[in-house]
KEMARDREN-855355 format. One record per atom (N, C-alpha, C): residue in one letter; x, y, z. Coordinates in steps of 0.2 Angstrom, whole numbers, padded with zeros to 4 digits, always signed. Example, Ala and Ser with C-alpha at 12.3 -4.5 7.8 and 13.67 -1.06 7.14 Angstrom:
BEGIN
a+0066-0028+0039a+0062-0022+0039a+0066-0016+0039s+0064-0011+0035s+0068-0005+0036s+0064+0000+0039
//
This chain:
BEGIN
m-0092+0111+0019m-0086+0110+0022m-0082+0117+0021d-0078+0119+0026d-0074+0125+0026d-0069+0124+0020s-0068+0129+0016s-0064+0128+0010s-0056+0127+0012a-0054+0130+0017a-0047+0129+0020a-0046+0122+0022v-0051+0119+0025v-0051+0112+0027v-0050+0107+0021l-0054+0109+0016l-0054+0105+0010l-0048+0105+0007i-0045+0111+0006i-0038+0112+0003i-0033+0108+0007h-0033+0109+0013h-0028+0105+0017h-0028+0098+0016r-0034+0095+0016r-0035+0088+0015r-0033+0086+0008l-0035+0090+0003l-0032+0088-0004l-0025+0089-0004h-0022+0093-0001h-0014+0094-0001h-0011+0088+0002f-0013+0086+0008f-0010+0080+0011f-0012+0074+0007a-0018+0073+0005a-0020+0067+0001a-0016+0067-0006f-0014+0072-0009f-0010+0072-0015f-0003+0070-0013t+0000+0073-0008t+0007+0071-0007t+0008+0064-0004a+0003+0062+0000a+0003+0055+0003a+0002+0050-0003t-0003+0051-0007t-0004+0047-0013t+0002+0046-0018f+0005+0052-0019f+0010+0052-0024f+0016+0048-0021h+0018+0050-0014h+0023+0047-0011h+0022+0039-0010y+0016+0037-0009y+0016+0029-0008y+0016+0025-0015l+0017+0029-0020l+0018+0025-0027l+0025+0022-0026f+0030+0025-0022f+0036+0022-0022f+0037+0017-0017p+0035+0018-0011p+0037+0013-0005p+0033+0006-0007q+0027+0007-0010q+0023+0000-0011q+0027-0004-0016l+0031-0001-0020l+0035-0005-0025l+0041-0008-0022t+0045-0003-0017t+0051-0006-0014t+0049-0011-0009m+0043-0010-0005m+0041-0016+0000m+0039-0022-0004g+0036-0021-0010g+0034-0027-0014g+0039-0030-0017l+0045-0027-0019l+0050-0030-0023l+0055-0033-0018a+0055-0031-0012a+0060-0033-0007a+0060-0041-0006p+0054-0044-0004p+0054-0051-0004p+0056-0055-0010l+0054-0052-0016l+0055-0055-0022l+0063-0055-0024v+0066-0049-0022v+0074-0049-0023v+0077-0054-0019v+0075-0055-0012v+0077-0060-0008v+0076-0067-0011a+0071-0068-0014a+0069-0075-0017a+0074-0076-0022l+0075-0071-0027l+0080-0072-0032l+0087-0073-0030k+0089-0070-0025k+0096-0070-0022k+0096-0077-0018t+0091-0079-0015t+0091-0086-0012t+0092-0092-0016i+0088-0091-0022i+0089-0096-0027i+0096-0096-0030g+0098-0090-0032g+0105-0090-0034g+0110-0093-0030l+0110-0092-0023l+0114-0095-0019l+0113-0102-0018w+0107-0104-0017w+0106-0111-0016w+0108-0116-0022k+0106-0113-0028k+0108-0117-0034k+0115-0115-0037n+0118-0110-0034n+0124-0108-0037n+0123-0106-0045d+0118-0102-0046d+0116-0100-0053d+0117-0093-0053e+0121-0091-0057e+0123-0084-0058e+0117-0080-0062r+0113-0084-0065r+0107-0080-0069r+0103-0077-0064y+0101-0080-0058y+0097-0078-0053y+0101-0072-0049n+0107-0072-0048n+0111-0067-0045n+0111-0061-0050t+0111-0062-0056t+0110-0056-0061t+0104-0053-0061a+0098-0057-0060a+0092-0055-0059a+0091-0051-0053a+0094-0053-0047a+0093-0050-0041a+0096-0043-0041r+0102-0043-0045r+0106-0036-0045r+0101-0031-0049f+0098-0034-0055f+0094-0029-0059f+0088-0027-0055w+0085-0031-0051w+0079-0029-0048w+0081-0025-0042a+0087-0026-0039a+0089-0021-0033a+0090-0014-0036k+0092-0013-0042k+0093-0007-0045k+0086-0003-0046i+0081-0007-0048i+0074-0004-0048i+0072-0002-0042f+0073-0007-0037f+0072-0005-0030f+0075+0001-0028g+0081+0002-0029g+0085+0008-0027g+0082+0014-0030i+0080+0014-0037i+0077+0020-0040i+0071+0022-0036s+0067+0017-0035s+0060+0019-0032s+0062+0021-0024f+0067+0018-0021f+0068+0020-0014f+0070+0027-0014v+0074+0030-0018v+0077+0037-0018v+0071+0041-0019f+0066+0040-0024f+0061+0044-0025f+0056+0044-0019g+0055+0038-0016g+0051+0038-0010g+0054+0042-0004v+0061+0043-0003v+0063+0047+0002v+0062+0054+0000v+0063+0056-0006v+0062+0063-0008v+0055+0065-0007t+0050+0061-0009t+0043+0063-0008t+0040+0062-0001g+0044+0058+0003g+0041+0057+0010g+0043+0062+0015i+0049+0066+0014i+0051+0071+0018i+0046+0077+0019p+0043+0079+0013p+0038+0084+0014p+0032+0083+0018m+0030+0076+0018m+0025+0074+0022m+0026+0075+0030e+0032+0074+0032e+0034+0076+0039e+0033+0083+0041f+0035+0087+0036f+0034+0094+0037f+0027+0097+0037q+0022+0093+0033q+0016+0095+0033q+0012+0094+0039f+0014+0090+0044f+0011+0089+0050f+0011+0096+0054g+0017+0099+0053g+0017+0106+0056g+0014+0112+0052t+0015+0111+0046t+0013+0117+0042t+0005+0117+0040n+0002+0111+0039n-0005+0111+0037n-0009+0108+0043w-0006+0104+0047w-0010+0101+0053w-0007+0102+0060s-0006+0108+0061s-0002+0110+0067s-0007+0108+0073h-0013+0109+0073h-0017+0108+0079h-0018+0100+0080f-0018+0096+0075f-0017+0089+0076f-0010+0087+0079s-0005+0090+0076s+0002+0088+0079s+0002+0090+0086r+0000+0096+0088r+0000+0097+0096r-0004+0092+0099f-0010+0090+0097f-0014+0085+0100f-0011+0078+0101a-0009+0076+0095a-0007+0069+0095a+0001+0067+0095g+0005+0073+0094g+0012+0072+0094g+0015+0068+0099g+0012+0068+0105g+0015+0064+0110g+0014+0056+0109v+0010+0054+0105v+0009+0047+0103v+0012+0045+0096i+0010+0049+0091i+0012+0047+0084i+0020+0049+0083g+0022+0054+0087g+0029+0055+0087g+0034+0049+0088q+0032+0045+0092q+0036+0039+0094q+0037+0034+0088t+0032+0032+0084t+0032+0028+0079t+0036+0031+0073l+0034+0038+0072l+0037+0041+0066l+0045+0042+0067a+0047+0044+0073a+0054+0044+0075a+0057+0038+0074m+0054+0032+0076m+0057+0026+0075m+0058+0024+0068e+0053+0025+0064e+0053+0024+0057e+0059+0027+0054g+0060+0033+0055g+0066+0037+0052g+0073+0035+0055t+0073+0034+0062t+0079+0033+0065t+0082+0026+0064f+0078+0021+0065f+0079+0014+0064f+0078+0011+0058a+0072+0010+0056a+0070+0006+0050a+0073+0009+0043f+0073+0016+0042f+0075+0019+0036f+0083+0018+0036f+0086+0019+0041f+0094+0019+0041f+0096+0012+0040l+0092+0007+0043l+0094+0000+0042l+0093-0002+0034e+0087+0000+0031e+0086-0001+0024e+0091+0002+0020s+0092+0009+0021s+0097+0012+0016s+0104+0010+0017a+0106+0009+0023a+0113+0006+0024a+0114+0000+0020f+0110-0005+0021f+0111-0012+0018f+0109-0012+0011l+0105-0007+0009l+0104-0007+0001l+0111-0005-0002g+0115+0000+0001g+0121+0002-0002g+0126-0004-0002l+0126-0008+0003l+0130-0014+0003l+0128-0019-0002f+0121-0020-0003f+0119-0025-0008f+0121-0023-0015l+0120-0016-0016l+0121-0014-0023l+0128-0013-0025y+0133-0011-0020y+0140-0010-0022y+0145-0014-0018g+0142-0019-0013g+0147-0023-0010g+0148-0030-0012e+0145-0032-0017e+0145-0039-0019e+0152-0042-0020k+0157-0038-0023k+0164-0040-0024k+0168-0041-0017r+0165-0037-0012r+0169-0037-0006r+0166-0041-0001l+0161-0044-0002l+0157-0048+0003l+0157-0055+0001s+0157-0060+0005s+0156-0067+0003s+0149-0068+0001k+0147-0073-0003k+0141-0074-0005k+0135-0074+0000l+0137-0077+0005l+0132-0078+0011l+0131-0071+0014a+0136-0067+0015a+0136-0060+0018a+0132-0056+0013h+0133-0057+0007h+0129-0052+0002h+0121-0054+0002w+0120-0061+0003w+0113-0063+0004w+0110-0060+0010g+0114-0060+0015g+0112-0057+0021g+0110-0049+0021t+0114-0046+0017t+0112-0038+0016t+0106-0038+0012g+0104-0042+0008g+0098-0042+0005g+0092-0043+0009v+0093-0048+0014v+0088-0050+0019v+0087-0044+0024a+0092-0040+0025a+0092-0034+0029a+0088-0029+0026v+0089-0028+0020v+0085-0023+0016v+0078-0025+0016f+0076-0031+0015f+0069-0033+0016f+0066-0031+0023l+0070-0034+0028l+0068-0032+0035l+0067-0025+0036g+0072-0021+0034g+0071-0014+0035g+0065-0010+0032s+0064-0012+0025s+0058-0009+0022s+0052-0011+0025w+0051-0018+0027w+0045-0020+0030w+0044-0017+0037l+0050-0016+0041l+0049-0013+0048l+0047-0006+0047s+0050-0003+0042s+0048+0004+0041s+0041+0005+0039g+0038+0000+0035g+0031+0000+0034g+0027-0001+0040y+0029-0005+0045y+0025-0007+0051y+0025+0000+0055f+0030+0003+0056f+0030+0010+0060f+0025+0014+0057i+0024+0015+0051i+0020+0020+0047i+0013+0017+0048v+0012+0011+0047v+0005+0008+0048v+0003+0008+0055a+0007+0007+0060a+0005+0008+0067a+0003+0015+0069t+0006+0020+0065t+0004+0027+0066t-0003+0028+0064d-0004+0026+0058d-0011+0027+0055d-0016+0023+0059a-0014+0017+0061a-0019+0012+0065a-0021+0016+0071w-0016+0019+0075w-0018+0023+0081w-0024+0028+0079m-0023+0031+0073m-0028+0036+0071m-0035+0033+0070q-0034+0027+0068q-0040+0023+0066q-0044+0020+0072h-0039+0018+0077h-0042+0015+0083h-0037+0016+0089p-0038+0022+0092p-0033+0025+0097p-0033+0020+0103v-0027+0018+0105v-0026+0014+0111v-0020+0017+0115a-0019+0015+0121a-0013+0016+0125a-0011+0023+0126y-0016+0027+0127y-0015+0034+0128y-0019+0037+0134s-0017+0043+0136s-0021+0046+0142s-0021+0054+0140v-0026+0057+0142v-0027+0064+0140v-0024+0068+0146l-0020+0073+0143l-0016+0078+0148l-0021+0084+0150p-0019+0088+0155p-0023+0093+0157p-0024+0098+0151d-0019+0099+0146d-0020+0104+0141d-0024+0101+0135g-0027+0095+0136g-0031+0092+0131g-0028+0088+0126s-0021+0088+0126s-0017+0084+0121s-0017+0077+0124v-0014+0072+0120v-0014+0065+0122v-0006+0063+0123t-0005+0058+0127t+0002+0056+0128t+0001+0048+0128l+0007+0045+0126l+0007+0038+0126l+0008+0035+0133t+0004+0030+0134t+0005+0026+0141t+0008+0019+0140s+0008+0016+0134s+0011+0010+0133s+0014+0009+0126f+0021+0009+0125f+0024+0008+0119f+0021+0002+0116w+0021-0003+0119w+0020-0010+0116w+0012-0010+0115g+0008-0006+0119g+0001-0006+0117g+0000-0002+0110l+0004+0003+0109l+0004+0006+0102l+0006+0001+0097l+0011-0002+0098l+0014-0006+0092l+0010-0013+0091l+0006-0015+0096l+0002-0021+0096l-0005-0019+0095n-0007-0013+0093n-0014-0011+0092n-0017-0017+0088p-0023-0019+0090p-0026-0024+0085p-0028-0022+0079w-0029-0016+0078w-0030-0013+0071w-0024-0013+0067a-0018-0012+0070a-0012-0012+0066a-0010-0019+0063i-0011-0024+0067i-0009-0031+0065i-0012-0032+0058w-0019-0032+0058w-0022-0034+0051w-0021-0029+0046q-0021-0022+0048q-0020-0017+0043q-0013-0018+0040y-0008-0020+0044y-0001-0021+0041y-0001-0027+0037a-0004-0032+0039a-0004-0038+0035a-0007-0037+0028h-0013-0033+0028h-0016-0032+0022h-0012-0027+0017n-0009-0022+0020n-0005-0017+0017n+0001-0021+0013m+0004-0025+0017m+0010-0028+0014m+0009-0033+0009a+0003-0037+0010a+0001-0041+0004a+0000-0037-0002g-0004-0031-0001g-0005-0027-0007g+0001-0024-0010a+0006-0022-0006a+0012-0020-0009a+0016-0026-0013t+0015-0032-0010t+0019-0038-0014t+0015-0039-0020v+0009-0038-0021v+0005-0039-0027v+0008-0033-0032t+0009-0027-0030t+0012-0022-0034t+0019-0025-0037g+0023-0027-0032g+0030-0029-0034g+0029-0035-0039a+0025-0040-0038a+0024-0045-0042a+0022-0043-0049f+0017-0039-0049f+0014-0037-0056f+0019-0033-0060v+0023-0028-0056v+0028-0025-0060v+0034-0029-0062m+0036-0034-0058m+0041-0039-0060m+0039-0043-0066g+0033-0045-0065g+0029-0050-0070g+0028-0046-0077s+0027-0039-0076s+0025-0035-0082s+0032-0034-0086i+0037-0033-0083i+0044-0032-0086i+0046-0038-0089g+0045-0044-0085g+0047-0050-0088g+0043-0052-0094a+0037-0051-0094a+0033-0052-0100a+0035-0048-0106y+0037-0042-0104y+0039-0037-0110y+0045-0040-0113y+0050-0043-0109y+0056-0046-0112y+0055-0052-0116i+0050-0056-0114i+0048-0062-0118i+0045-0060-0124l+0040-0055-0124l+0036-0054-0130l+0040-0050-0135s+0045-0046-0132s+0050-0042-0137s+0055-0046-0140g+0056-0052-0137g+0062-0057-0139g+0068-0055-0137r+0069-0050-0132r+0075-0048-0129r+0076-0051-0122q+0082-0053-0121q+0083-0056-0114q+0078-0060-0111k+0076-0065-0116k+0070-0069-0114k+0072-0074-0108e+0078-0076-0107e+0080-0080-0101e+0078-0076-0095q+0081-0070-0094q+0079-0066-0088q+0072-0064-0088g+0069-0063-0093g+0061-0062-0093g+0058-0068-0090a+0060-0074-0092a+0057-0080-0089a+0058-0081-0082i+0064-0079-0079i+0066-0079-0072i+0061-0075-0068a+0061-0068-0071a+0057-0063-0067a+0050-0065-0067l+0047-0068-0073l+0040-0070-0073l+0039-0076-0068r+0043-0081-0068r+0042-0086-0064r+0041-0084-0056v+0046-0080-0054v+0046-0078-0047v+0040-0074-0046a+0039-0069-0050a+0033-0065-0050a+0026-0068-0049v+0025-0073-0053v+0019-0077-0053v+0018-0081-0047i+0023-0084-0044i+0023-0088-0038i+0022-0083-0032g+0026-0078-0032g+0025-0073-0027g+0018-0069-0027g+0016-0068-0033g+0009-0065-0035g+0003-0069-0032i+0004-0076-0034i-0002-0080-0031i-0002-0080-0024l+0003-0080-0020l+0003-0080-0013l+0000-0073-0010a+0003-0068-0013a+0000-0061-0011a-0007-0060-0012s-0009-0062-0019s-0016-0060-0020s-0021-0064-0016l-0019-0070-0015l-0023-0074-0010l-0024-0071-0003l-0018-0069-0001l-0018-0066+0006l-0022-0059+0006v-0022-0055+0001v-0025-0049+0001v-0033-0051+0001i-0035-0055-0003i-0042-0057-0003i-0045-0061+0003g-0040-0066+0005g-0042-0070+0011g-0041-0067+0018p-0036-0070+0022p-0036-0069+0029p-0035-0061+0030t-0031-0058+0027t-0029-0051+0028t-0035-0046+0027g-0038-0047+0021g-0044-0043+0020g-0050-0045+0025d-0051-0051+0026d-0056-0053+0031d-0055-0050+0038g-0048-0051+0040g-0046-0048+0046g-0047-0041+0047q-0046-0037+0042q-0047-0030+0042q-0054-0028+0042g-0058-0032+0038g-0066-0031+0038g-0068-0032+0045r-0066-0037+0049r-0068-0039+0056r-0066-0033+0060n-0061-0030+0059n-0059-0024+0063n-0064-0018+0062l-0067-0018+0056l-0072-0012+0054l-0078-0014+0058v-0080-0021+0058v-0086-0023+0062v-0086-0021+0069a-0080-0022+0072a-0079-0021+0079a-0078-0014+0081y-0074-0010+0077y-0072-0003+0079y-0075+0003+0075q-0077+0002+0069q-0079+0007+0064q-0085+0004+0060p-0091+0002+0064p-0097+0000+0060p-0100+0005+0056a-0099+0011+0057a-0102+0016+0053a-0098+0016+0046a-0092+0016+0046a-0088+0015+0040a-0089+0009+0036l-0090+0003+0039l-0092-0003+0036l-0099-0002+0032a-0104+0001+0035a-0110+0002+0033a-0110+0007+0026a-0106+0012+0027a-0105+0017+0021a-0101+0014+0015m-0096+0009+0017m-0093+0006+0011m-0097+0002+0007e-0102-0001+0010e-0107-0005+0007e-0114-0001+0005a-0114+0005+0007a-0120+0009+0006a-0126+0005+0009h-0125+0003+0015h-0130-0001+0019h-0133+0004+0024f-0139+0006+0022f-0143+0011+0026f-0147+0009+0032d-0150+0003+0031d-0155+0001+0036d-0152-0005+0039t-0153-0006+0046t-0151-0011+0050t-0156-0018+0048k-0152-0023+0045k-0156-0029+0043k-0150-0034+0041t-0153-0040+0039t-0148-0044+0036t-0145-0041+0030a-0138-0041+0029a-0135-0037+0024a-0133-0041+0018d-0134-0039+0012d-0132-0042+0006d-0125-0039+0004l-0121-0042+0000l-0114-0040-0002l-0115-0037-0009v-0114-0030-0010v-0115-0027-0016v-0109-0028-0021i-0111-0031-0026i-0105-0032-0031i-0105-0026-0036l-0111-0024-0038l-0111-0018-0043l-0117-0014-0041g-0117-0008-0042g-0123-0003-0040g-0120+0004-0039q-0125+0008-0039q-0123+0016-0037q-0127+0018-0031p-0123+0020-0026p-0126+0022-0020p-0130+0029-0021n-0136+0029-0019n-0140+0035-0019n-0142+0038-0012t-0138+0043-0010t-0138+0045-0003t-0145+0049-0002d-0148+0051-0007d-0154+0055-0006d-0160+0050-0004t-0160+0045-0008t-0166+0040-0006t-0163+0034-0002k-0157+0034+0000k-0154+0029+0005k-0155+0022+0002t-0154+0022-0004t-0154+0015-0008t-0148+0014-0013i-0148+0009-0016i-0143+0007-0021i-0146+0006-0028d-0145+0010-0032d-0148+0010-0039d-0144+0004-0043n-0148+0000-0047n-0146-0005-0051n-0141-0010-0047p-0144-0013-0042p-0139-0017-0038p-0138-0024-0040l-0132-0026-0040l-0131-0034-0041l-0128-0036-0034v-0131-0040-0031v-0129-0042-0024v-0128-0050-0023i-0125-0052-0018i-0125-0059-0015i-0129-0058-0009p-0135-0061-0009p-0139-0061-0003p-0136-0063+0003k-0137-0059+0008k-0135-0061+0015k-0127-0061+0016a-0123-0060+0011a-0116-0062+0011a-0112-0057+0016l-0114-0051+0016l-0111-0046+0021l-0112-0048+0028s-0118-0051+0030s-0120-0053+0036s-0115-0059+0038f-0114-0063+0033f-0110-0069+0035f-0103-0067+0036l-0100-0063+0031l-0093-0060+0032l-0092-0056+0038s-0097-0053+0041s-0096-0049+0047s-0096-0053+0053t-0100-0058+0053t-0101-0062+0060t-0101-0070+0059r-0100-0072+0053r-0101-0079+0051r-0108-0082+0052d-0113-0078+0052d-0120-0080+0053d-0124-0076+0047w-0127-0080+0043w-0130-0078+0037w-0136-0073+0039n-0139-0074+0045n-0145-0070+0047n-0144-0065+0052t-0137-0063+0053t-0136-0057+0058t-0139-0051+0055q-0141-0047+0059q-0143-0040+0058q-0137-0036+0058v-0135-0033+0052v-0129-0028+0052v-0132-0021+0052r-0129-0017+0057r-0131-0010+0058r-0130-0006+0052g-0136-0002+0050g-0135+0002+0044g-0133+0009+0046l-0132+0013+0041l-0130+0020+0043l-0136+0024+0046s-0142+0022+0045s-0147+0026+0048s-0148+0025+0056s-0144+0020+0058s-0144+0019+0066s-0138+0023+0069f-0135+0027+0065f-0130+0032+0068f-0132+0039+0067p-0130+0043+0071p-0131+0050+0070p-0128+0052+0063e-0131+0057+0059e-0128+0058+0053e-0121+0062+0054s-0120+0065+0060s-0114+0068+0061s-0108+0064+0062e-0110+0057+0062e-0105+0052+0063e-0104+0048+0056w-0108+0050+0051w-0107+0047+0045w-0100+0049+0041p-0097+0045+0038p-0091+0047+0034p-0094+0052+0029t-0089+0057+0028t-0091+0064+0025t-0093+0063+0017n-0090+0058+0014n-0091+0057+0007n-0093+0049+0006i-0099+0048+0007i-0101+0041+0006i-0100+0038-0001s-0102+0042-0006s-0101+0039-0013s-0094+0038-0015l-0089+0042-0013l-0082+0041-0015l-0079+0035-0011l-0081+0035-0004l-0079+0029+0000l-0082+0022-0003y-0088+0022-0005y-0091+0016-0008y-0087+0014-0015y-0086+0019-0019y-0083+0017-0025y-0075+0015-0024a-0072+0019-0020a-0065+0017-0018a-0065+0010-0016y-0069+0008-0011y-0069+0001-0008y-0070-0004-0014h-0075-0003-0018h-0077-0008-0023h-0072-0008-0028i-0068-0003-0030i-0063-0003-0035i-0057-0007-0032m-0056-0006-0026m-0050-0011-0022m-0052-0018-0022v-0058-0020-0020v-0060-0027-0020v-0061-0030-0027g-0064-0026-0032g-0064-0028-0039g-0057-0030-0042l-0053-0025-0041l-0046-0026-0044l-0042-0032-0040g-0043-0032-0034g-0040-0038-0030g-0043-0045-0033t-0049-0045-0034t-0052-0051-0037t-0048-0053-0044i-0048-0048-0048i-0044-0048-0054i-0037-0051-0054f-0033-0048-0049f-0027-0050-0048f-0026-0057-0046m-0030-0060-0042m-0030-0067-0040m-0032-0071-0046l-0037-0069-0050l-0038-0073-0056l-0033-0073-0061v-0030-0068-0062v-0024-0067-0067v-0018-0071-0065m-0016-0071-0058m-0011-0075-0056m-0012-0082-0055l-0018-0084-0053l-0020-0091-0053l-0019-0094-0060l-0022-0090-0065l-0022-0093-0072l-0015-0093-0075s-0011-0088-0073s-0003-0088-0075s+0000-0094-0071g-0002-0095-0065g+0001-0101-0061g+0000-0108-0065i-0006-0109-0067i-0008-0115-0070i-0004-0116-0077q-0004-0110-0080q+0000-0110-0087q+0008-0111-0085l+0010-0109-0080l+0017-0110-0078l+0018-0117-0076w+0014-0120-0072w+0014-0127-0070w+0014-0132-0076r+0010-0130-0081r+0009-0134-0088r+0015-0132-0092n+0020-0128-0090n+0026-0126-0095n+0024-0123-0101k+0018-0119-0101k+0015-0116-0107k+0015-0108-0106l+0017-0105-0100l+0016-0098-0099l+0020-0094-0104f+0026-0096-0105f+0030-0091-0109f+0028-0091-0117e+0024-0096-0119e+0021-0096-0125e+0014-0094-0126t+0011-0092-0120t+0004-0090-0120t+0004-0082-0121r+0005-0080-0127r+0006-0073-0128r+0000-0068-0126w-0006-0071-0127w-0012-0066-0124w-0012-0065-0117l-0009-0070-0113l-0009-0070-0106l-0003-0065-0104l+0003-0066-0108l+0008-0062-0107l+0007-0054-0108w+0002-0053-0113w+0000-0046-0114w-0004-0044-0108i-0008-0048-0105i-0012-0046-0100i-0008-0044-0094i-0003-0048-0092i+0002-0047-0087i+0006-0041-0088m+0008-0040-0094m+0012-0034-0096m+0008-0027-0095l+0002-0027-0097l-0002-0021-0097l-0006-0020-0090s-0005-0025-0085s-0008-0025-0079s-0004-0021-0074a+0002-0019-0076a+0007-0016-0071a+0003-0010-0067p+0000-0005-0070p-0003+0000-0067p-0009-0001-0062l-0012-0007-0063l-0018-0008-0059l-0017-0009-0051p-0011-0013-0049p-0010-0013-0042p-0009-0006-0039y-0006-0001-0042y-0006+0005-0040y-0013+0009-0038i-0017+0007-0043i-0024+0010-0042i-0027+0006-0036a-0027+0000-0036a-0030-0004-0030a-0027-0002-0024n-0021-0001-0023n-0018+0001-0017n-0020+0008-0015t-0020+0013-0020t-0023+0019-0018t-0030+0019-0016a-0034+0015-0020a-0041+0015-0018a-0042+0012-0011g-0037+0007-0009g-0037+0004-0002g-0036+0009+0003w-0031+0014+0002w-0029+0019+0007w-0035+0024+0007m-0038+0026+0001m-0043+0030+0001m-0049+0027+0006t-0050+0021+0005t-0056+0018+0009t-0054+0018+0016a-0048+0017+0018a-0046+0018+0026a-0047+0025+0028e-0045+0030+0024e-0045+0037+0027e-0051+0040+0026l-0055+0039+0021l-0062+0041+0020l-0067+0038+0025g-0065+0032+0027g-0070+0028+0032g-0069+0031+0038r-0063+0034+0040r-0062+0036+0047r-0065+0043+0048q-0066+0047+0042q-0070+0053+0043q-0077+0052+0046p-0079+0057+0050p-0076+0064+0050p-0071+0065+0056y-0067+0060+0057y-0062+0061+0062y-0055+0060+0060l-0051+0064+0063l-0043+0063+0061l-0041+0058+0066v-0043+0058+0072v-0041+0052+0077v-0048+0050+0079y-0050+0044+0077y-0057+0041+0078y-0059+0042+0085g-0065+0046+0086g-0068+0046+0092g-0065+0052+0096l-0059+0055+0094l-0056+0059+0099l-0055+0066+0096m-0054+0067+0089m-0052+0073+0086m-0055+0073+0079r-0060+0078+0078r-0063+0079+0071r-0058+0082+0067t-0059+0081+0060t-0054+0084+0055t-0055+0091+0055v-0060+0094+0056v-0061+0101+0056v-0057+0105+0062s-0055+0101+0067s-0052+0104+0073s-0044+0103+0072g-0042+0099+0067g-0035+0098+0067g-0030+0102+0062f-0033+0106+0057f-0029+0109+0052f-0026+0115+0055s-0021+0118+0052s-0018+0124+0054s-0023+0130+0052k-0026+0133+0057k-0031+0139+0056k-0028+0145+0053s-0021+0146+0054s-0018+0152+0052s-0016+0152+0045v-0016+0146+0042v-0014+0145+0035v-0021+0145+0030s-0022+0150+0026s-0028+0151+0023s-0029+0146+0017a-0035+0146+0014a-0036+0141+0008a-0032+0144+0003a-0031+0150+0002a-0027+0153-0004a-0019+0151-0003n-0017+0151+0003n-0010+0149+0004n-0009+0142+0003a-0013+0138+0005a-0013+0131+0004a-0014+0129-0003t-0018+0133-0007t-0019+0131-0014t-0012+0133-0018f-0009+0138-0016f-0003+0140-0019f+0002+0135-0018t+0003+0132-0012t+0009+0127-0011t+0006+0121-0014l+0000+0119-0015l-0002+0113-0018l+0000+0113-0025l-0002+0119-0028l+0000+0120-0035l+0008+0119-0036g+0012+0122-0032g+0019+0121-0032g+0021+0114-0032f+0018+0110-0027f+0019+0103-0026f+0017+0099-0033l+0012+0101-0036l+0009+0098-0042l+0015+0098-0048g+0018+0104-0048g+0023+0106-0053g+0029+0102-0052m+0032+0102-0045m+0037+0098-0044m+0037+0091-0044y+0031+0088-0042y+0030+0081-0043y+0029+0079-0050t+0027+0083-0054t+0026+0081-0061t+0033+0080-0064l+0038+0085-0062l+0045+0084-0064l+0048+0078-0062l+0047+0076-0055l+0049+0070-0052l+0047+0064-0056s+0040+0064-0058s+0037+0059-0061s+0041+0057-0068i+0042+0063-0071i+0046+0062-0078i+0053+0059-0077l+0056+0062-0072l+0063+0059-0070l+0063+0052-0068f+0058+0050-0064f+0057+0043-0062f+0056+0038-0068l+0052+0040-0072l+0050+0036-0078l+0056+0036-0083f+0060+0041-0083f+0066+0041-0088f+0071+0036-0085m+0072+0037-0078m+0077+0032-0075m+0075+0025-0076l+0068+0024-0074l+0066+0017-0075l+0066+0014-0082q+0064+0018-0087q+0064+0016-0094q+0072+0014-0096r+0076+0019-0094r+0083+0017-0096r+0086+0011-0093e+0084+0009-0086e+0086+0003-0083e+0083-0003-0087i+0077-0002-0088i+0073-0008-0092i+0076-0009-0099a+0078-0004-0102a+0081-0004-0109a+0088-0008-0108h+0091-0006-0103h+0098-0009-0102h+0097-0016-0101g+0093-0018-0096g+0091-0025-0095g+0096-0028-0090p+0094-0034-0087p+0098-0038-0082p+0105-0040-0085v+0105-0042-0091v+0111-0045-0094v+0116-0039-0096g+0114-0033-0095g+0119-0028-0096g+0125-0029-0090d+0123-0033-0085d+0128-0034-0079d+0132-0040-0081a+0132-0043-0087a+0135-0049-0088a+0142-0049-0087a+0146-0044-0089a+0153-0044-0087a+0154-0044-0080h+0151-0039-0076h+0152-0039-0069h+0150-0046-0066a+0145-0049-0068a+0143-0056-0066a+0149-0061-0067a+0152-0061-0073a+0157-0065-0074a+0163-0064-0069e+0165-0058-0068e+0170-0056-0063e+0168-0059-0056v+0162-0058-0054v+0160-0060-0047v+0161-0068-0047k+0159-0071-0052k+0158-0078-0052k+0166-0081-0052
//
């Protein structure tokens, strides 16, 4: 691969991966904050209102850093991927503009009202601002996912005389069958992140003996939300996204499982793909399970990579395989941890089960790894295309920006984002140390 293409890909991969650390937390926390606020309003319980205010602050910190790290990505379409922008701008410009114009401003405006307008709004109106923040964050997510979904499965477009594409149906773009399942799967994964972060901090408060009541509230809401989200990730949304692959990207599906020959396909649990021998070393498999998951028939022949021209194979099969299996493996662990926590919560023993609290507290980084691996699976699986079937990656980068120039700016981003990471962790640690009950005096005023 040309070194310039590789550097441009690494550059965008780094900025996109770092940026998504923040939106996945805000989108994941949004429904949980609404749940806290709803319980507080329903029960007239100020403890839940206090918890909602605290978690809205965590949301706000992550939101700010998401904005700061998201803006450079918009510019990179022009600086690093100008040929792609000229080719696809007539389509993806629609959803990107709507994300910034409508969803972002809805989310940011109502977040300000939720954080600073509580004393000026009625209880019901303040609850409504929380719902608006939730809707804004999830609407923003949909526009971004719809953009990526078009690159995965292009629909509702026509080719202009200059070779670029233009949109023929706005609703066709938004209701892309790939976007529906990808969005559902993505948002369930984000909610898992929100639930584990909330549960982790709640477990920390209980284990440390500080603010145990608020820790219990956070843990209770996180576990219930986490059970629902982790089941959705594994179940209907993951299955729906898998069926998208069967229908629209069969070569990517074969590469994800390192399935080289067309035959009834096993589901690989563990093993190492060997692209030289076109086999899997040390395999641990569930016989015929991939055939069943693909078509609901145990004996279906699933197309292997060998049935496709090698020019159509994903460009890094090993990395795609491992990213996919890390995502699935961690998703299974999340489901087991949350189900076990739910059982202990139902038995009224969760807050005394210290070993389980330690697991929850230390698990906070894992959903970030799983979500990153999930996006790597989607983007590596689409290769060698930028727009599947229409534009190859080697045709989309900025030819006038050399590998050396791209490397220089990548190093600059690495340095700046390291400083941003330190600042984010400092602000997060300060807020956690302060804790929810630091707002007790304000809560008493509102009450």
